[in-house]
C-alpha positions in Angstrom: 114.0 82.3 11.6 116.3 83.4 8.9 120.0 83.7 8.3 121.5 86.5 6.3 124.4 86.0 3.2 126.5 88.7 2.8 130.0 89.9 1.7 132.1 91.3 4.6 135.3 93.3 4.4 137.5 96.0 6.1 137.5 94.8 9.6 140.1 93.8 12.2 140.4 91.2 14.7 143.2 91.7 17.5 145.6 93.7 15.6 145.1 92.2 12.2 143.5 94.3 9.5 141.4 92.5 7.0 140.6 94.4 3.5 139.6 90.9 1.4 136.1 90.3 0.7 134.6 87.1 2.7 131.2 85.6 2.2 129.7 85.2 5.5 126.3 83.9 6.5 125.1 85.9 9.8 123.1 84.8 12.7 121.9 86.3 16.0 124.3 85.6 18.6 123.0 84.1 21.8 124.9 83.3 25.0 124.7 80.2 27.3 126.6 79.3 30.3 130.1 79.0 28.9 129.3 79.2 25.1 128.0 81.4 22.4 125.9 80.4 19.4 124.1 81.7 16.4 120.3 81.6 16.4 117.9 82.4 13.4 116.9 85.8 12.9 113.2 86.9 13.5 111.6 89.0 10.9 112.1 92.2 12.9 115.8 91.2 13.5 116.4 90.7 9.9 114.9 93.9 9.0 117.1 95.7 11.5 120.3 93.8 10.2 119.6 94.6 6.8 119.2 98.3 7.5 122.5 98.4 9.7 123.9 96.7 6.6 122.7 99.3 4.1 124.1 101.9 6.3 127.7 100.5 6.0 128.3 99.4 2.4 132.2 99.8 2.6 131.7 96.7 4.9 129.2 94.7 3.4 129.3 95.4 -0.6 127.4 93.2 -3.1 124.6 90.9 -2.8 122.7 90.3 0.2 120.3 87.4 0.5 118.4 85.7 3.5 116.9 82.4 3.8 115.1 80.3 6.2 117.2 79.1 8.8 117.2 75.8 10.7 118.6 75.0 14.3 121.2 72.8 12.6 122.8 75.4 10.5 123.8 77.5 13.3 127.8 78.3 14.3 128.9 77.4 17.7 131.6 78.8 20.0 132.2 76.6 23.0 134.8 76.9 25.8 137.4 75.0 23.4 136.9 77.9 21.1 138.7 80.1 23.7 141.9 77.9 23.3 144.5 79.5 20.5 144.6 77.2 17.2 147.9 76.2 16.0 146.2 75.1 12.8 144.2 78.3 12.1 145.6 81.3 10.0 142.0 82.8 10.1 138.8 82.7 12.7 136.2 80.5 11.4 133.4 82.4 13.0 133.4 86.2 13.7 131.2 88.1 16.0 130.1 91.9 15.7 129.1 93.3 19.0 128.7 96.8 20.2 131.7 96.5 22.8 134.0 94.2 20.7 136.7 92.0 23.0 139.8 92.2 20.8 142.5 89.6 21.7 145.9 91.4 21.6 148.4 88.5 21.6 148.3 87.6 18.1 146.6 84.3 18.6 143.8 83.1 16.3 140.8 81.3 17.9 137.9 79.5 16.3 135.5 82.4 17.3 137.0 85.9 17.3 135.2 89.5 17.9 135.9 92.0 14.9 135.7 95.8 14.7 134.5 97.5 11.4 137.0 99.7 9.7 137.6 101.8 6.6 139.9 100.9 3.8 142.9 102.5 5.6 142.3 100.3 8.8 140.7 103.4 10.9 138.0 102.1 13.2 134.6 103.1 12.1 132.8 100.7 14.4 129.3 102.1 15.3 127.2 98.9 16.0 123.9 100.3 16.8 121.6 97.2 17.0 120.0 95.8 20.3 121.6 92.3 19.8 124.9 90.9 18.7 125.6 88.9 15.5 127.7 85.7 14.7 129.1 85.1 11.2 130.2 81.9 9.8 132.7 82.2 7.1 131.8 80.4 3.8 134.7 78.5 2.6 
């Protein structure tokens, strides 16, 4: 199982457009009863994700490195992640899926869906993988 480290930029969550570059570690998104969590990518999933990233250089500039992943590495989003945080000004984990669920009330949550955009904030979200991904922001 693998995790993939990339830079990530030009995306939006709720109504907030981000142009800055962030270092992100990506995992496959899995869903439980009331939670979502990251799981290591198989070799085939890693190759698919790398192809997707290569086709979106404006959103994933710079180096891309993969590493062996252990179960303890993975990000986790519980029901508590669905409560807005008064302490956060940016999510800790971001989720990319075919159909993003953007929150429009301006609140910041621990885990938030994002849409890919261009440098002008125009929606370019064309996520064509068979699985969703969750990224942990490396701070």
